[in-house]
C-alpha positions in Angstrom: -67.8 24.5 38.6 -69.1 21.3 40.2 -66.6 21.6 43.1 -67.3 25.3 43.6 -71.1 24.6 43.9 -70.5 22.1 46.7 -68.2 24.4 48.5 -70.8 27.2 48.5 -73.4 24.9 49.9 -71.0 23.8 52.6 -70.4 27.4 53.6 -74.1 28.1 54.0 -74.6 25.0 56.1 -71.8 26.0 58.5 -73.1 29.5 58.9 -76.7 28.4 59.7 -76.0 25.5 62.0 -73.4 23.2 63.6 -71.5 20.9 61.1 -72.8 17.4 61.0 -70.9 14.2 60.0 -72.3 14.5 56.5 -70.9 18.0 56.2 -67.4 16.8 57.2 -67.6 14.0 54.6 -68.6 16.5 52.0 -65.6 18.7 53.0 -63.1 15.9 52.5 -64.6 15.1 49.1 -64.3 18.7 48.0 -60.6 18.8 49.1 -59.8 15.6 47.2 -61.5 16.8 44.1 -59.6 20.1 44.2 -56.2 18.3 44.5 -57.0 16.1 41.5 -58.0 19.1 39.4 -54.8 20.8 40.5 -52.7 17.8 39.4 -54.4 17.7 36.0 -53.7 21.4 35.6 -50.0 20.8 36.5 -49.6 18.1 33.9 -51.3 20.4 31.4 -48.8 23.2 32.1 -45.9 20.7 31.8 -47.2 19.5 28.4 -47.3 23.1 27.2 -43.8 24.0 28.6 -41.8 21.1 27.0 -41.4 19.8 23.5 -38.8 17.6 21.8 -38.1 18.8 18.2 -37.8 16.0 15.7 -35.1 16.1 12.9 -36.2 17.3 9.5 -34.5 14.5 7.6 -32.4 11.3 8.1 -28.9 11.8 9.3 -26.0 10.6 7.0 -22.9 9.2 8.7 -19.7 8.5 6.8 -17.9 5.2 7.5 -14.9 5.7 9.9 -15.9 9.3 10.8 -18.1 10.9 13.4 -21.8 11.9 13.2 -24.2 13.8 15.5 -27.6 12.3 16.2 -29.8 15.3 17.0 -32.3 15.6 19.9 -33.3 19.1 21.0 -35.6 19.7 24.0 -37.5 23.0 23.9 -38.2 24.2 27.4 -38.2 27.4 29.5 -36.2 25.8 32.3 -34.7 22.3 32.7 -34.3 20.8 36.2 -31.8 18.3 37.4 -34.4 15.5 37.3 -34.0 15.3 33.5 -33.1 11.8 32.1 -32.4 10.7 28.5 -32.1 7.4 26.8 -30.8 6.7 23.3 -32.2 3.4 22.0 -31.1 1.5 18.8 -33.9 -0.4 17.3 -32.0 -2.0 14.4 -31.4 -5.2 16.4 -33.5 -7.5 18.5 -33.7 -6.9 21.4 -33.3 -3.1 21.3 -30.0 -1.7 22.6 -29.8 1.2 25.1 -26.8 2.8 23.4 -26.3 5.4 26.1 -28.2 7.2 28.8 -28.0 10.3 31.0 -29.5 10.6 34.5 -29.4 14.1 36.0 -30.1 12.7 39.5 -26.9 10.7 39.5 -24.3 13.5 40.0 -21.3 11.1 40.4 -21.9 9.0 37.2 -24.7 10.4 35.2 -23.8 8.8 31.8 -24.0 5.0 31.1 -22.9 3.4 27.8 -23.7 -0.1 26.4 -20.6 -2.3 26.0 -21.1 -2.7 22.3 -20.8 1.1 21.9 -18.1 1.6 24.6 -15.9 4.6 23.9 -17.9 5.7 20.8 -20.6 8.0 22.2 -20.6 11.3 24.0 -23.3 13.7 25.3 -22.7 17.4 25.0 -22.9 17.7 28.8 -22.2 21.4 28.9 -25.3 22.1 26.7 -27.8 19.7 28.3 -29.2 22.5 30.5 -29.9 24.3 27.2 -31.9 21.3 25.9 -29.2 19.8 23.6 -29.7 16.1 24.2 -27.9 15.1 21.0 -25.0 12.5 21.0 -21.8 12.3 19.0 -21.2 8.8 17.6 -17.5 8.2 16.6 -16.0 5.7 14.2 -19.3 5.1 12.3 -19.7 1.4 11.2 -22.0 -0.2 8.6 -23.8 -1.9 11.5 -24.8 1.5 13.0 -27.3 2.1 10.2 -30.9 2.1 11.5 -33.4 3.9 13.7 -32.5 5.5 17.0 -35.0 6.7 19.6 -34.3 9.7 21.9 -36.5 9.2 25.0 -36.8 12.2 27.4 -38.1 12.0 30.9 -38.7 15.1 33.0 -40.8 15.0 36.3 -44.2 13.8 35.2 -43.6 14.4 31.5 -42.3 12.1 28.7 -41.7 12.4 25.0 -39.5 10.8 22.3 -38.3 11.3 18.7 -37.0 8.9 16.1 -33.7 9.6 14.3 -32.9 7.6 11.1 -29.2 7.1 10.5 -28.0 6.3 7.0 -24.3 5.1 6.5 -22.2 5.5 3.4 -18.5 4.9 2.6 -16.4 6.6 -0.1 -14.1 4.1 -1.8 -10.5 4.7 -2.9 -9.5 6.0 -6.3 -10.4 3.7 -9.2 -7.7 2.2 -11.4 -7.9 0.9 -14.9 -5.3 -1.7 -16.1 -4.7 -4.4 -18.7 -6.1 -7.8 -17.8 -4.9 -9.8 -20.8 -5.7 -10.8 -24.4 -9.2 -12.1 -25.1 -9.5 -13.3 -28.7 -8.4 -10.4 -30.9 -9.2 -7.9 -28.2 -7.8 -7.0 -24.8 -9.5 -7.2 -21.4 -9.6 -4.1 -19.1 -10.3 -4.2 -15.4 -11.4 -1.3 -13.2 -10.9 -1.8 -9.5 -11.8 0.3 -6.4 -12.2 -0.7 -2.7 -14.2 0.4 0.3 -17.7 1.5 -1.0 -21.1 1.5 0.7 -23.7 1.0 -0.4 -23.0 -0.6 -3.7 -21.9 2.1 -6.2 -22.7 2.3 -9.9 -20.0 1.7 -12.5 -20.0 3.4 -15.9 -17.5 2.8 -18.8 -17.3 5.9 -21.0 -15.7 6.7 -24.4 -13.7 9.8 -25.4 -17.0 11.8 -25.8 -18.2 10.9 -22.3 -20.8 8.6 -23.7 -21.6 5.1 -22.2 -19.6 2.4 -24.1 -21.5 -0.3 -26.0 -19.2 -3.1 -24.9 -20.5 -5.7 -22.5 -19.7 -4.8 -18.9 -19.3 -7.4 -16.1 -19.3 -5.9 -12.6 -18.7 -7.7 -9.3 -19.3 -6.2 -5.8 -17.3 -8.2 -3.3 -18.5 -7.7 0.3 -15.8 -7.5 3.0 -15.9 -8.5 6.6 -16.5 -4.8 7.5 -19.6 -4.7 5.3 -18.0 -2.6 2.6 -17.9 -3.5 -1.1 -14.8 -3.9 -3.3 -15.7 -3.2 -6.9 -14.2 -5.1 -9.9 -15.6 -4.2 -13.3 -14.3 -5.5 -16.7 -14.9 -5.0 -20.4 -13.3 -6.3 -23.6 -12.0 -3.8 -26.0 -11.9 -4.9 -29.7 -9.6 -3.5 -32.4 -11.0 -0.4 -34.1 -12.9 0.7 -31.0 -12.6 4.1 -29.3 -9.2 3.8 -27.6 -9.9 6.4 -24.9 -11.5 4.6 -22.0 -12.9 6.0 -18.7 -14.1 4.1 -15.7 -16.4 6.1 -13.5 -17.7 4.9 -10.1 -20.6 6.9 -8.6 -22.0 7.0 -5.1 -25.5 8.5 -5.3 -26.0 8.8 -1.5 -22.7 10.7 -1.1 -23.0 12.5 -4.5 -19.3 11.7 -5.2 -17.5 10.2 -8.2 -14.2 8.4 -8.7 -13.0 8.3 -12.3 -9.9 7.0 -14.0 -9.1 7.6 -17.7 -6.6 5.9 -20.0 -5.6 5.9 -23.6 -4.9 2.4 -25.2 -2.2 2.0 -27.8 -2.8 -0.2 -30.9 0.4 -2.1 -30.0 -1.5 -3.9 -27.2 -3.8 -5.7 -29.6 -2.6 -9.2 -30.7 -3.7 -8.6 -34.3 -1.5 -5.5 -34.6 1.6 -6.7 -32.7 4.7 -6.0 -34.8 5.8 -9.6 -34.9 2.7 -11.1 -36.5 3.2 -9.9 -40.1 6.9 -10.9 -40.4 6.0 -14.3 -38.9 3.5 -15.2 -41.6 5.8 -13.8 -44.3 8.5 -16.2 -43.1 6.1 -19.2 -43.1 5.2 -18.4 -46.7 8.8 -18.1 -47.7 9.6 -21.5 -46.2 6.8 -23.1 -48.3 7.7 -21.2 -51.5 11.5 -21.5 -51.5 13.2 -24.3 -49.6 16.5 -23.1 -50.8 16.2 -20.1 -48.5 15.6 -22.3 -45.4 18.7 -21.2 -43.6 18.0 -17.5 -43.8 14.4 -18.0 -43.0 15.3 -19.9 -39.8 17.5 -17.0 -38.8 14.5 -14.7 -39.2 12.3 -17.2 -37.3 14.7 -17.3 -34.4 14.7 -13.5 -34.3 11.0 -13.4 -34.3 10.8 -16.1 -31.6 13.1 -14.0 -29.4 10.9 -11.0 -30.0 7.8 -13.1 -29.2 9.5 -14.4 -26.1 10.4 -10.8 -25.0 6.7 -9.8 -25.5 5.5 -12.8 -23.5 8.1 -11.9 -20.8 6.8 -8.3 -20.7 3.2 -9.5 -20.5 4.2 -11.8 -17.6 5.7 -8.8 -15.8 2.4 -6.9 -16.1 0.4 -9.9 -14.9 2.7 -10.2 -11.9 2.3 -6.5 -11.2 -1.5 -7.1 -11.2 -0.9 -9.1 -7.9 0.7 -6.1 -6.2 0.3 -6.0 -2.4 1.4 -3.3 0.2 4.5 -4.3 2.1 5.5 -2.5 5.3 8.5 -2.5 7.6 8.6 -0.7 11.0 10.1 -1.0 14.4 7.8 -3.9 15.2 9.1 -6.1 12.4 11.6 -8.8 13.3 15.3 -8.5 12.6 17.0 -11.7 11.3 20.7 -12.4 10.6 21.0 -14.6 7.5 24.0 -16.8 7.0 24.9 -16.0 3.4 27.4 -18.2 1.4 30.7 -16.5 0.6 31.7 -14.8 -2.6 33.8 -16.8 -5.1 37.5 -16.3 -5.2 37.5 -16.5 -9.0 35.2 -15.1 -11.6 32.4 -17.2 -13.1 28.8 -18.0 -12.9 29.0 -21.2 -11.0 30.4 -21.4 -7.5 32.9 -24.1 -6.6 32.6 -24.8 -2.8 36.4 -25.0 -2.6 36.8 -21.6 -4.2 34.3 -19.8 -1.9 35.3 -17.4 0.9 33.8 -17.9 4.3 30.1 -17.3 4.8 29.0 -13.8 5.9 26.1 -12.7 8.2 23.7 -10.1 6.8 21.1 -8.4 9.0 17.7 -8.1 7.3 14.4 -6.7 8.3 11.4 -9.0 7.8 8.1 -7.4 6.7 4.9 -7.5 8.7 3.0 -9.2 5.9 3.2 -13.0 5.6 1.6 -15.2 2.9 0.7 -18.9 2.8 -1.0 -19.2 -0.6 -1.7 -17.4 -3.8 0.4 -14.9 -5.8 1.8 -11.7 -4.4 4.0 -9.0 -5.9 6.0 -6.1 -4.5 8.9 -3.8 -5.4 12.1 -2.8 -3.6 14.0 0.4 -4.3 17.8 -0.3 -4.1 19.0 2.8 -6.1 22.8 2.7 -6.4 23.7 0.9 -3.2 26.9 -1.2 -3.4 25.7 -4.1 -1.2 22.2 -5.3 -0.5 20.0 -8.4 -0.2 16.3 -8.9 -0.8 14.0 -11.9 -1.0 11.6 -14.2 0.9 12.0 -16.2 4.1 9.9 -19.1 5.3 8.8 -19.2 8.9 6.3 -21.3 10.8 3.5 -19.4 12.5 4.0 -15.8 13.3 7.3 -14.0 13.0 9.7 -15.1 15.7 12.1 -13.1 17.9 15.4 -11.8 16.6 17.8 -14.5 15.7 20.0 -16.1 13.0 18.5 -18.1 10.1 20.5 -20.6 8.1 19.7 -23.5 5.8 17.2 -23.5 2.9 14.7 -21.3 4.6 15.2 -18.2 2.4 15.5 -17.3 -1.3 17.1 -14.0 -2.3 19.1 -11.8 -4.6 22.4 -10.6 -3.0 24.7 -7.9 -4.3 28.3 -8.1 -2.8 31.6 -6.8 -4.1 29.8 -5.4 -7.2 28.4 -8.8 -8.3 24.8 -10.0 -8.0 24.0 -13.6 -7.2 20.7 -15.6 -6.6 20.7 -17.5 -3.4 18.8 -20.5 -2.2 19.6 -20.8 1.5 23.2 -21.7 1.9 23.7 -22.3 -1.9 24.8 -19.6 -4.3 23.0 -20.4 -7.6 24.2 -18.1 -10.4 25.6 -14.7 -11.2 23.2 -12.2 -12.6 24.0 -9.1 -14.7 21.7 -6.1 -13.9 21.8 -2.4 -13.1 18.3 -1.6 -11.9 17.2 0.9 -9.3 13.9 -0.9 -8.6 13.5 -4.7 -8.4 10.1 -6.4 -8.5 9.5 -9.6 -6.7 6.6 -12.1 -7.4 6.0 -14.8 -4.8 4.0 -17.5 -6.7 3.0 -20.1 -4.1 0.7 -21.8 -6.6 3.7 -22.8 -8.8 6.3 -22.7 -5.9 8.4 -20.1 -7.7 9.9 -16.7 -6.9 10.5 -14.3 -9.8 12.7 -11.2 -9.7 12.0 -8.6 -12.3 13.9 -5.6 -13.6 11.2 -3.0 -13.6 13.1 -0.6 -16.0 13.0 -3.2 -18.8 9.8 -5.1 -17.7 11.6 -8.4 -17.9 12.4 -11.4 -15.7 15.9 -11.4 -14.2 15.9 -14.6 -12.1 13.5 -17.4 -11.3 14.1 -19.6 -8.2 12.1 -22.7 -7.3 11.1 -22.9 -3.6 10.1 -25.9 -1.5 6.5 -25.4 -0.5 4.6 -28.4 0.8 1.3 -26.6 0.6 -0.4 -28.7 3.2 1.3 -27.2 6.2 -0.9 -24.2 6.8 1.3 -23.0 9.6 4.0 -22.0 7.2 4.2 -18.3 6.2 6.5 -16.7 3.6 7.6 -13.1 4.5 9.4 -10.5 2.3 12.6 -9.1 3.6 15.4 -6.7 2.7 18.8 -5.9 4.1 18.9 -3.4 6.9 20.1 -0.1 5.3 18.8 2.4 2.8 16.7 0.0 0.8 12.9 0.3 1.1 9.7 -1.4 -0.1 8.2 0.8 -2.8 4.4 1.3 -3.3 3.4 -0.1 -6.7 1.4 2.2 -8.9 0.1 1.5 -12.4 1.6 4.3 -14.4 2.8 2.5 -17.5 0.0 0.2 -18.6 -2.2 1.4 -20.1 -0.8 4.8 -21.0 -2.6 7.5 -18.9 -4.5 9.9 -21.1 -3.1 13.5 -21.2 -5.2 16.3 -22.6 -2.9 18.2 -25.1 -4.6 21.5 -24.3 -3.6 21.2 -20.6 -0.1 19.8 -21.3 
């Protein structure tokens, strides 16, 4: 109204007399005021035409998968002058994750190097106001706040998107850890969780067990958590045990249930009662010493068999995945010849000439610790499996001789243990699956018959321990044999519901 009043006064002045310098100055002032009011009106119209819609709740991304960070522009029309920036505020300084510039027709999208190849705009929908981005291969470090900044002509607005990240771990597994006093220790393991999950041990009625629970969450280099939880089960307890791992943020559960037999408790082992009976008989009647010693020897054998079986399950607890593919190296091993006469010991003069056996070396190498795997040989007539020592990474294809490998070798229907170019002893066995334990702590290799849960052969290896460049690699002969994934199906006995059987 103030501008219109001055314009009316100016019109009257021009009609009644010739314009003066003061009139011209007033005219310029009125024009400038009108332009400023027009610009304010234009901005007001823009503010009413555009609006960025904020998300209703935080966005949940699953580790290793993709997620959409939403940003929707509400507008009647969208011009090519539109530009968008997605900014991550979880680190200092802030990171411009990706941006879109409508003016740059040749290369409108730019991406930060730390997110290279992981973000995409929905470019065909930008003219409809969809300014969201798709973030691939979500990582734990992606968790945080993201700002969607929108620029259009003389207008600007932004919204904040909260990204939560979670990871679903693998299936839980319950297995025997060992004897603790008169009870047995049980472990429950699962890998790859985020954030830390909750662990519950339950009884047959689904109620929380009263035993003391110790749970560890081990953080990996990827930011995930490996869960190890343990309890001690005493004789007379509820023998049905469940380990339940719960992720509240994903609303998911991983549960494993087993039924424990009384035979696993030391106090109820079948050899204990006869053992004490024999001791009493020795004290009571020295005349029966010879027969008692026979019973004692039998019991010691039984005890040794149980210890051997327990050793097998402890070895299986160190199971690791072993893989062989086209990238694995192929070696030719110089294997000592078969004996010309039957017997367990090999006379060098009675051996045939050495043979060359091609073997495939696994990708996995080990320099310390204990590692167990299994090899499925089925009914093959000739095969060889074991461990070879190499310095550094696996070398090219070639021939390996000397004392750089330890193996079991089946040839001409006989099975021998081998230490490099020395054939050690003949072994009697007929197993379709053979377990191998590489114990670099005690410098031993154990070969197990998985059908009988017993040790077949033990071979000492030369392992200086100080030379960190040395790696020990599993191998098997090139043919139909294969490394077999290890699964815990025998100990403890998995629970089966009789109504569903």
